C-alpha positions as CSV (number, residue, x, y, z in Angstrom):
1,M,0.0,0.0,0.0
2,S,1.4,3.4,-1.0
3,D,-0.1,5.0,2.1
4,A,1.2,2.5,4.6
5,P,3.6,4.9,6.5
6,F,0.8,7.4,6.8
7,V,-1.6,4.8,8.2
8,A,0.9,3.3,10.6
9,H,2.1,6.6,11.9
10,R,-0.9,8.8,11.5
11,G,-1.2,9.7,15.2
12,L,2.5,10.8,15.3
13,L,2.3,12.8,12.1
14,F,-0.9,14.6,13.2
15,T,0.6,15.4,16.5
16,V,3.8,16.8,15.0
17,A,1.8,19.0,12.6
18,Y,-0.7,20.1,15.3
19,E,2.0,21.0,17.8
20,M,3.8,23.0,15.1
21,L,0.6,24.8,13.9
22,G,-1.8,24.9,16.8
23,S,-4.6,24.1,14.4
24,A,-6.2,20.7,13.9
25,A,-7.6,21.8,10.5
26,D,-4.3,23.0,9.3
27,A,-2.6,19.8,10.6
28,E,-5.1,17.7,8.6
29,D,-4.4,19.8,5.5
30,V,-0.6,19.3,6.0
31,L,-1.0,15.5,6.3
32,Q,-3.0,15.5,3.1
33,E,-0.4,17.5,1.2
34,A,2.4,15.3,2.5
35,W,0.5,12.1,1.5
36,L,-0.1,13.5,-2.0
37,R,3.6,14.2,-2.3
38,W,4.5,10.7,-1.0
39,D,2.0,9.1,-3.4
40,S,3.3,11.1,-6.4
41,M,6.9,9.7,-5.8
42,G,6.0,6.4,-7.5
43,E,6.4,2.9,-6.1
44,A,10.1,2.5,-7.1
45,A,11.1,5.7,-5.3
46,R,9.1,4.8,-2.2
47,D,10.7,1.4,-2.1
48,E,14.1,3.0,-1.9
49,V,13.2,4.9,1.3
50,R,15.1,3.1,4.1
51,D,13.2,4.6,7.1
52,P,9.7,5.4,6.0
53,R,8.7,6.8,9.4
54,A,11.6,9.3,9.5
55,F,11.0,10.2,5.9
56,V,7.3,11.0,6.3
57,V,8.0,12.9,9.5
58,R,10.4,15.1,7.6
59,M,7.8,15.6,4.9
60,V,5.2,16.7,7.4
61,T,7.6,18.9,9.2
62,R,8.6,20.8,6.0
63,K,4.9,21.2,4.9
64,A,4.0,22.4,8.4
65,L,6.9,24.9,8.3
66,D,5.7,26.2,5.0
67,R,2.1,26.6,6.4
68,L,3.4,28.2,9.6
69,R,5.3,30.9,7.6
70,A,2.4,31.5,5.3
71,N,0.0,31.9,8.3
72,A,2.2,34.7,9.8
73,R,0.4,37.5,8.1
74,R,-3.0,36.0,8.8
75,R,-2.2,35.9,12.5
76,E,-1.1,39.5,12.5
77,E,-4.4,40.6,11.0
78,Y,-6.5,38.4,13.3
79,V,-9.2,40.2,15.3
80,G,-8.5,40.0,19.1
81,E,-6.5,37.3,20.7
82,W,-5.4,34.3,18.7
83,L,-5.7,31.0,20.5
84,P,-4.9,27.5,19.4
85,E,-7.7,25.2,18.1
86,P,-8.8,22.9,20.8
87,V,-8.9,19.1,20.2
88,L,-11.0,16.5,22.0
89,T,-8.5,13.9,23.5
90,T,-8.8,10.4,24.9
91,P,-8.0,9.4,28.5
92,D,-4.7,7.8,27.4
93,V,-3.4,11.2,26.3
94,A,-4.0,12.6,29.7
95,D,-2.2,9.5,31.2
96,D,0.9,10.3,29.2
97,V,2.1,13.3,31.2
98,E,4.7,14.5,28.7
99,L,2.4,14.3,25.7
100,A,-0.4,16.0,27.6
101,E,1.8,18.9,28.6
102,S,3.1,19.2,25.1
103,V,-0.4,19.6,23.6
104,S,-1.8,21.6,26.5
105,F,-3.2,25.1,25.8
106,A,-0.6,26.6,28.1
107,M,2.2,25.1,26.1
108,L,0.7,25.8,22.6
109,T,0.3,29.4,23.5
110,V,3.9,29.6,24.6
111,L,5.0,27.9,21.3
112,E,3.2,30.7,19.4
113,T,5.9,33.1,20.7
114,L,8.7,31.1,18.9
115,T,9.8,31.7,15.4
116,P,8.6,28.9,13.0
117,T,12.1,27.3,12.9
118,E,12.4,27.5,16.7
119,R,9.0,25.9,17.1
120,A,9.9,23.0,14.7
121,V,13.2,22.3,16.4
122,F,11.6,22.5,19.9
123,V,8.7,20.2,19.0
124,L,10.9,17.6,17.2
125,R,13.6,17.5,19.9
126,E,11.8,18.1,23.2
127,V,8.5,16.3,22.5
128,F,9.6,13.6,20.0
129,D,13.2,13.2,21.0
130,M,14.4,13.3,17.4
131,P,18.2,13.2,16.9
132,Y,19.7,16.6,16.0
133,A,20.9,15.2,12.7
134,E,17.4,14.1,11.6
135,I,16.0,17.5,12.6
136,A,18.7,19.2,10.6
137,E,17.7,17.2,7.6
138,A,14.0,18.0,8.2
139,I,14.5,21.7,8.4
140,E,17.4,21.9,6.0
141,K,19.9,23.4,8.4
142,S,23.3,22.3,9.8
143,T,23.3,20.1,12.9
144,A,25.3,22.9,14.8
145,A,22.7,25.4,13.8
146,V,19.9,23.2,15.0
147,R,21.6,22.7,18.4
148,Q,21.8,26.5,18.8
149,I,18.2,27.0,17.8
150,G,17.1,24.3,20.2
151,H,19.0,25.8,23.1
152,R,17.5,29.2,22.4
153,A,14.0,27.8,22.1
154,R,14.3,25.8,25.3
155,E,15.3,28.9,27.2
156,H,12.5,30.9,25.7
157,V,9.9,28.2,26.6
158,A,11.3,27.6,30.1
159,A,10.9,31.3,30.9
160,R,7.3,31.4,29.9
161,R,5.7,28.0,30.5
162,P,3.5,27.6,33.6
163,R,4.9,25.5,36.4
164,M,2.2,23.0,36.3
165,E,2.5,19.9,38.6
166,V,-1.1,19.1,39.0
167,S,-2.6,15.6,39.1
168,A,-5.5,14.7,36.9
169,T,-7.6,14.2,40.0
170,E,-6.8,17.7,41.3
171,Q,-7.5,19.3,37.9
172,Q,-10.8,17.5,37.8
173,A,-11.8,18.6,41.3
174,V,-11.0,22.2,40.6
175,V,-12.7,22.3,37.3
176,D,-15.8,20.7,38.8
177,R,-15.9,23.4,41.5
178,F,-15.6,26.0,38.8
179,L,-18.4,24.5,36.6
180,A,-20.7,24.2,39.6
181,A,-20.2,27.8,40.5
182,V,-20.7,29.1,37.0
183,N,-23.7,27.0,36.3
184,G,-25.2,28.1,39.6
185,G,-24.3,31.7,39.2
186,D,-22.6,31.5,42.6
187,L,-20.2,34.5,42.8
188,Q,-18.7,33.6,46.2
189,A,-17.9,30.0,45.1
190,L,-16.5,31.4,41.8
191,M,-14.2,33.8,43.6
192,E,-12.9,31.0,45.8
193,V,-11.9,28.7,42.9
194,L,-10.2,31.5,40.9
195,A,-6.7,32.7,41.8
196,P,-6.5,36.4,42.7
197,D,-4.5,37.1,39.5
198,V,-6.4,34.8,37.2
199,V,-6.3,35.7,33.5
200,L,-9.1,34.9,31.0
201,V,-8.1,35.0,27.3
202,A,-10.9,34.7,24.8
203,D,-10.8,34.1,21.0
204,G,-13.8,35.1,19.0
205,G,-11.9,35.9,15.8
206,G,-14.2,38.8,15.1
207,V,-16.9,36.3,14.4
208,A,-18.3,35.4,17.8
209,Q,-18.6,37.9,20.6
210,A,-15.6,37.9,22.9
211,V,-13.4,40.2,24.9
212,V,-10.6,41.3,22.7
213,R,-8.0,41.7,25.5
214,P,-7.2,39.4,28.4
215,V,-9.2,40.0,31.5
216,V,-7.1,40.0,34.7
217,G,-8.1,39.5,38.3
218,A,-10.6,37.2,40.1
219,K,-13.3,39.9,40.6
220,K,-13.3,40.9,36.9
221,V,-13.3,37.4,35.6
222,A,-16.0,36.3,38.1
223,N,-18.2,39.2,37.1
224,L,-17.8,38.3,33.5
225,L,-18.8,34.7,34.0
226,R,-21.4,34.8,36.7
227,P,-24.3,36.1,34.6
228,F,-24.0,33.1,32.3
229,P,-27.1,31.3,33.5
230,R,-29.2,34.4,32.9
231,F,-27.8,35.1,29.4
232,A,-27.9,31.5,28.2
233,P,-30.5,29.6,30.2
234,A,-30.8,26.8,27.7
235,A,-27.1,26.2,27.6
236,E,-24.9,24.2,30.0
237,I,-21.2,24.0,30.7
238,L,-20.0,20.4,30.9
239,P,-16.5,18.9,31.4
240,M,-14.7,17.2,28.6
241,L,-11.1,16.2,27.9
242,L,-9.5,18.9,25.8
243,N,-5.8,18.9,24.9
244,G,-4.9,16.2,27.4
245,A,-6.6,17.8,30.4
246,V,-10.1,18.4,31.9
247,G,-11.7,21.3,30.1
248,A,-15.2,22.2,29.3
249,R,-17.7,23.1,26.6
250,V,-20.8,25.2,26.5
251,I,-23.3,22.9,24.8
252,G,-27.0,22.8,24.0
253,V,-26.8,26.2,22.3
254,D,-28.8,27.6,19.5
255,D,-28.0,31.1,20.6
256,G,-24.3,31.5,19.6
257,Y,-22.8,30.6,23.0
258,D,-20.8,27.6,21.8
259,T,-17.4,27.8,23.6
260,A,-14.5,25.5,24.5
261,L,-12.8,26.2,27.8
262,S,-9.3,25.1,28.8
263,F,-7.8,25.8,32.2
264,V,-4.5,26.1,34.0
265,V,-4.7,24.9,37.6
266,E,-2.1,25.7,40.2
267,D,-2.3,25.3,44.0
268,G,-5.9,24.3,43.9
269,R,-7.1,27.3,42.0
270,I,-7.6,28.3,38.3
271,T,-4.8,30.7,37.2
272,R,-5.7,30.9,33.6
273,I,-8.8,30.3,31.4
274,Y,-8.7,30.0,27.6
275,A,-12.1,30.5,26.0
276,V,-12.3,29.6,22.3
277,R,-15.5,31.0,20.7
278,N,-14.5,31.3,17.0
279,P,-16.8,28.7,15.3
280,A,-14.1,27.9,12.8
281,K,-11.9,26.6,15.6
282,L,-14.5,24.3,17.3
283,G,-14.5,21.5,14.7
284,G,-11.7,19.6,16.5
285,I,-13.9,18.9,19.6
286,D,-16.7,17.0,17.8
287,S,-14.6,13.8,17.6
288,E,-11.6,12.5,19.4
289,A,-8.2,13.3,17.9
290,T,-5.6,10.5,17.7
291,L,-2.4,11.9,19.3
292,S,0.8,9.9,19.9
293,R,4.6,10.3,20.2
């Protein structure tokens, strides 16, 4: 079968593309482009490939880099805050601590601050433990240059990533308290589950109503969220596994309130809330994504 490497390693290839792009839709497009390129090579050329897995990873990396660079202008012109596209994940992703952290909203937003090349090197080295020589071949740079880029990217990410050491049980308990408070319109309970310096970042893309700048502070965030039951009485916020952690989705909505919520939990409280409201970014939570390392 000409598509054998793509079938055997699809989870890995999708995860590489998704972590590089922060978009499930773009990742799917990249996989399709890479498969078409592989298929066009012809059977004889494909048979000469000694390591099909490494070869298709390189193909996907290059296609993702091209897409990432092409998206730069679109990101600059985006209305309001740009957040990654959330994906619905399986429990086994949450059980893989390193994979779950690498696809978390907190990490993906940090990766957005890297250059495309830095992001590719960081993802391939730190997440997938790819040898520097293979990364160099994938991004068409020298091994020495890749080492330098990797060092710079690690320092950048280390300075910005949240210090999250929270068990799945604690994350679940805190999110459950948050959901109960919001669904009940309980301001006091909401204030208790939010960290004093909590930050809420929303992404409406100029299509759905959303705050265009981050909202900072427990009181401001609570006042923004507490009226939810009055504004959307037919809707409900329910927990779901998003990006390897317990998140939530506003469901049962015919009134434009469809939203995916991801959280950062530290010391028993929510320190960051990511609210994705742009309808174009919600397709990835309708079915479970296959992620693997």
